[in-house]
N, C-alpha and C positions, 0 to 999 in steps of 0.2 A: 242147635244152640241150648245149651241151660241156662242155671241163674246167670243174668248179665254181669257184670264182675266191671270196674275201674283199676288204673293203676295213678298211685299217685307219684311225685317225683320231688325230693327235697335234694339240695343243691346247700350244704353250709359252706363255713371256712375251710372247712379239711376233708369233707370227702361229700361224697353222693350217695342217697339214699332212696330207695324205692319200696313200696308196698302194694301188694293186691288187695283189696279190701270189697264186699257185697254192699248192697245197697242198702244195708243196714247200719253199713258203717264197720263191721268187724273183720279185724286182720287178717286174714289170711296165711300172708308171706310175705316175708320181708327181708331186703338184703341192702349191704353196704359195701361202697367202695373207697378208696383214699384218693384226694387231688392233691396234684403237686402245688408249693408257691415260690417263689422267687421273690428275695427280700435284696436290692442291690444296693439299697443304701438305706440308712436312717428314714423311716416313714418311708417306703417305698416296699410297696407288696403288690405282689404280680400274679394272675393265672394264664395259664396255655386253657383256652377255650375250648380247643379238639382234643386236650387229656381231660378236661370236664365232659365232654360230650361221651367221648369213651366210658370214662366214670360211672356215668350214667347207663351207656347203653350195658356194665357188664351188671351194674345195681336191677336194672330191670330183670334183665333174662335169670339171673341167680334169685331172684321175687320168685318170677312166676315159676321156677320148679320146687319154690320149697311150700306157695301156694297148692301145685297138684294141677289147678288150672289148666284147662284148655287153652291155648292163644285165641283162638276163634269166639272165646266168652267173654275177653276184655272188650269192654264197649267204649271206655273212653281213658282219657290220660290225658294229667293238669301236670304244669310244674311250679315250685315255686323256688327262690334262690335268693341271696345274698343282694342285697343291692347293688353288685358290684359292673364296671362300665365294660363293655368290649367294643372294640373298634375292628371293621372292616373293611376293601376298596370295594371299588364297583365290581369285580369278578367274586366277592364274597370270600378274598382273598385274607387273610390273616396280615395286621397292619400292629408294628410292634407301640407299647405307649411303654417303654423299659429305655433307660439309659445307657442300657447294654446295646440297644440296637438290633436285638434276637429278634424280629417277627411272631416267633412263640409266645412269648409273652406280650400278648395284643389284648390282657385283661385287668383293670388295675382295681384291685381288692379294694373291699369297702371301707375296711379299716384303714386302706392309706391313708396319711394324712399331708403328704408332698405341695396339697394344696388350700394349706392354713391361710399363707397369705392371699390368696385369692377370694378365701372365704370370708375372710375381713373387706375386700375391697367390695364384696357383693352387701356386705352387712353396712357398709359406708354407705351405700345407695338409699339408704330411707327406704328402698320401692314397695308397694302394697302388696307382691308376694312374699315380703319376710314376717306378714300379718298369719303367715300359713307355717313359719317355721320359726316360733318362738321369738321374731324381732332380733334373729342371728342366723346366718348362714353358715351352715357345720361343713367342715371340708369332706362329711362322709357324703356330702347331694354330689349333684351330677354337674351341675355348672361348673363352680370352681373346677371340677378335676379337666373340665374339658378347656377353660382358661388356660392353667397348666399346660394337657398338650400344645395348643395351638400355638402357646408362645417357645416352649422349650421342646418340644420334636417336630417342627414347622413342614418338616419331608410327609411327614404321618399323617399332620392333618390334610395338606393338601392333596394326598392322596385318597384321603376317606372320604364313604360314601356311604357308610351304614356307622350309627350307633344305636348299639341295643344296653338294656338294662341286662341282666345276665337270665333272668326268667324269659324276656321277650326273644332272647337269644335263643333260648330252647325249643321255645315253642315254633321261632322260625326254622330250627334244625329238623323241626320234626312234622313239620306241616308246609315249611317253603312259606308260608305268610310271613308278610313284613308289619301284620300290626304289631303295634303298642298295646299293652294294657293300662288302663284305666288306674289300676293301684301304681303300676311300675311310674308312670308318667305323673299322675298327680302329688306321692308322696317322696319323689327323689329328683323331679324337673322341671319344679316351680310351674306346670300347668295346673290351671286352676278349672276341673270338672264340672264344678256349677253352672262356671260363665259362659257366656252364646262365643267369648273369643277368647279359649282355652289358654291361649302360648298371648305371653305378653311382652310385645314386641322392642316396647321401650327398654325396658330391663333389660333383654337380649343384649340391645343396641350401648346401652350404659356399661354393660361388664366388657365389651369387645366381640361378643360371639352372634352379632346380629345375620352370620351366616348359618349359623348352626342348626335351624331344622333343615334347611336345603344342603348341606354339607353330611346333615347325619343321617338323611333319606326319613326325617321324621313326619310324623301325620298330624293333620288340620286337628283330627279329633282322636281320641281315647278309644277302646273296645272294651266295652261292659269283664268285669271275669266272670268268669263260666262261658265265656260266649263261646260260638262252636265255629274253630278258625280252619276246620278242615277237616280230613283222612289225613293219616299219616303218609308222608312219601311210600313210594315200595323202598326206596333204600333206608330209608327211618323205618321201616317197618321190620328190614331184615337186620338190620344194627340191633334193633332192640330182641327182637323175636315176638314181635305180635305182627298183625296183620292191618289190611290196609283198612281194614272195616273199620278201625279203631278212632273215635275224634277226636282232634285233639282241642283240649281250651285254653281260652284266652288265662294268665297267669297271676301269681301273684310275689311280689317281695315274701321271704319267707316269714318274719315277724309278723306279719300279716294273716297268711297261711296258718296260722299258729294262731291266731285270734279268733279267725274264723271256728278254726275247731275244737276252740275251748267254748266261745259264745254263743256261737250258730244257734245251739239248741233253745237258747232264750228267746229266740227270732219272734215267736207268737207274742210275746209281751214288750212290746221297744220300752213302757216303764221300770219295769223289773230290771230292763239289762243293763240300766246303768248302776244297778247296785255291783257288778259284777266288773272284775279288771282281770285280762290277761299278762301275765307275765313269762315270756317267752325269754329262757334264761340258759343261756352257754358261756362260749367265750365270750361274750359280751349279754347282756340283758337289753330285754324289749319292754314297755307295761302300754296296754292298751285298751282304750275306754271308750264306746261308744254314746251316743246320746243323739236323742229324736230335734235338739236344738244346737246350734250353733256353740260349741264352748271351746275356749284358747286358753290357756297359761304360757305364762310369763315362762322361756325353757321349753315347752312342747314343741311339737313339731305336728304341724296340723291347724286347725281342723281339717280334716279332706274328708269330700264328697262319696258316698258310692263306693269307697274301693275295699270292702268286702260287703257287707247287706245292703244291695240299695235301698235308698233314701234314709239314712242313717250318716251323722256325722264320726268320726275316727280320729281321735285324739290319741297322738304318740309320745312315749319320754322314753328315757333309756339310760343304760351305764353303758359307757364305749367301752370300757372293759370289766369284767365280774370272774366267773370263772379261768379267763385268760390270769387277772391277778392272783388269783389262788397259784396259778402255775407258776406264774414269775416271782411270787415268796420261795417256792420252793425253791428255784433256779438258786434266787440272790442268796439264799443262807448258807451258813458253811455246812452242816446239819444234811442240806436238801441231796439234789439228783436231778435224776428224769420226774418229772411231773408226771409221771403216767398211772394207770389208773390203782396197780397195787399200791403204789407213794400214798395217793391221796387216801386209801383206805388205811394203810396201817397208823397214817396221820389221825385219821378219824377214830381211830379204834382208839391211841396215845390217850387224843382228847377227853373221851368220854372216862378213861381211868381215872385221869388227873382232876376232874368235875365230880366223880365220884369223890374227893376229898376235898376239894374246893368250890363247888357246886360254880353258879354263874359268877362269882365273882371271881373266877380262873383270867389271872392277869390283868387284874381288876384297872392297874392302873396303866396298861397300855390302852394307846389309842389310836386309832387309824383313820386317815381320810384317804378314802379309795380313788381317787381322781388321778391315777397314775396315767391315763392314758387322755386325759380333760376331763370336763363335767357335759354329758350332755343335754343333763336334766336333772334340778329345774335351774340350777344358773347358767346352762346356755355357753357356757368359758372354756373354747378350744384348748387355751392356754391356761388352763388350770393344772396344776401339780398334785402329785400324793404327798402323806404325810405319816408320819409312823411318829408316837411321843413314846415316851418311857420305857426306852432300848436300854440294857444293862451289857456287861461287858461276857454272861452268858451265852455262848454257842454251841451247846449241847443239843442234842435231839430233842429235846423238852422244848427247851425256848426256841426252837422253830414251831413246835405244836401248841403255845402259846401265841406267838403271831399267828399263825394260821387262824384259829380260833377266833382272835379279834379281828383279823380280814375278814374272816365271814362275817360278824357281826357288824361291822363297816358296810362291808356289802346289802346286807340286811334293812339299816339305817338308812342307805343310800334311796333304798328301794320306799321308804316312811316317809323320805321327805318329797320325792314325787306325788306322793298318797296322798299326803298333808295338803301336796298344792292344788293337785285335782281336785279335791274338796272343796277347799277354799274356793274354786270359784264353779260350784254349783254342784259338782259332782257327789254322790252319796254313796259313793265303795265299801262294804264292809266283806266282801268276796274275791280274792286273790283264786285264778285258775293256774297252776303252774306246768309248765310244756317246756320240755327241752334236758339238756345233759344234765341242770342242778335237781332234777330229780331223783338223780343214782347220789346226790351226797344228802346226807340224812340231819345231817348237822346244818346247812342252808336250811332245808324245808324245817325244820321244827323254827329256825329264828324266824324265818319269814311268815311265823303264825305271831309267836311271841315277842318280836319287836316291832311289829307292826300292828297290834290287836286283833289281825283280821282273822278271818276264816279260812280255808287253804284245801283246796280242793286236786287234788290231783287224780288225774285221768290213768284210769286203771290198767287202759292200755299201754298208756308212756306217751304216747304219740301224737298228739292235736297237732302239731305240724303237717304231717303228711294226712290226717281226716281232714284237715280244712283244705289243703290241693285235692282231695277224693270229693268232695264236697262238690267242688269245679267243675271237676272231670264227669260229673253226673249228670251235672246240665248239661255240658255239652252232651253228653251220650243219650239225651232225651229221657234218662232215668227218675229227673227230677224236674220241675216247672221253673223252677228259682232255685236262688241260694238261700231263701227262705226256708223252704219247702224243703232241700237238702239237709241243711242243718237239724231242722224238726226230726227228721223222717235218720239220720242219721246219727245223731247225737247219742255218746257214749257218757258208762256211769264214773263216777270218783268216788277216789278216797279221801275223807273230809278228816282234816283236823284242828282245834278249836285251840285259840290262843289258854298258853298255862295263866292264871290271873295272878300265880305265884312270884311269875318272872316280870311280871308289869314293873315296878318300880326300879328294879335293874335298870331298864330298858330305856324308860324312861330316863335316870338317869344319865347314861351314856350318848340319849341322844339331845340332850341340851349339853355334853360336851361335844359332839358331833357338830352342831349349830356354832358353838362357841370357836371351836377349830378353824370352820370355814371364815369367820368373821377375821379372826387372826392371819389365818393363811392373805386373806384381804387385804389388810392394816400392813402384813411385812412386806406386800408386793408392792403397793404403794410407798413404805421407804425405802426400797430399792432402786 
């Protein structure tokens, strides 16, 4: 065996990605494979978990080939994934979560909002668990989704024996272990990791899920991230193209893997780490910050104990749609079309041409509230809607570019809104570490610095999420003794962007309008 390597797998909304990394965090090979989604009704979105597993296996095999590594050198594997909900029966067979009745659709996608009414019921309990959810239960959490399933698909519920967060399902497929990660249970299932009694049975009973733990095969205690769950099973090793000497790590929700990849390198200085925030941005956006003390903020998720680095609290905020909103704007506009990379690139190029003449005042009377899928943070209002002010009869391609530009501004101002709320609550954040698909959008990267006033750091390799999972894999494989040690050993350099002082006045003015639009939207809702 030569120098040991690790495999990291990241399952997002539309694809599975895999990377092979060395023990210093250098990416040697990566690959990606698409996954399918079914949307049978408004606000319903479903995956096929076997399709996801096949995509994972394909991506891993291709990544290994791209790296040129010997499969025997891959000592550990870790998975991160969206917080999607997988349901299986006693025989580990697929159970439908779909109104179509098709058992292949056994996974509720994280962005599915079918359970918004159930989420409101959870909020109405006023239970202590809501202190770790910004006071408001989101329909993206697992408890309201399970409430919906029990009420609307009783046959599936009665047949169920296993509920998995998607990352835990993948570690089960890989190792056979039914352990659940401390990250997934704490962040998405109302489990309280620092309490002697992790589950709040009175809350589950109050929302009609007294049988959730037994029905779902959920453990009394969660397993820390990076724990060794055992080797790959022979079947999994064959499917992945690896060996049974490869150890499987307890995984994470994808955004938390990105936060670990972006912030883990600062583990040696817990005081300094509070100046840094991870922005994991793709279809949606998550902002993550670590602290030594328990800190919370209205509309934020958490604080969660030990869900990435041990002995630190993690707080999460986010935007339910960001990159997905830019796709929607392209589809919505008459001059748009398919929001592929070429279309985004064409629009971006034209925006820069228009700005050469008009500067930052381009479409300056157009303003956007980006809450087209609710406001996750800091308002914690899943019922919020988007607003566009300043439209004319212009339906040209240039008008699409102007709308796209101002939507980008709104997305960046939404991050500033979250950031200001965090800093009002005791954080001192002045640096954003951006990872995900937005790093490929130069307009957004410019705006994240200029609209927030923060220094922006983009990982040189652009793979903070895979890096975070690689850190967990290295611990399970015994290459590092802890996640903190792995974070420091595998830290990667990044490209830095300072905010443009000349842009401050323009975006301060836009931010005042942004906040006023929030107030006016609430006023209109009250009138209606």
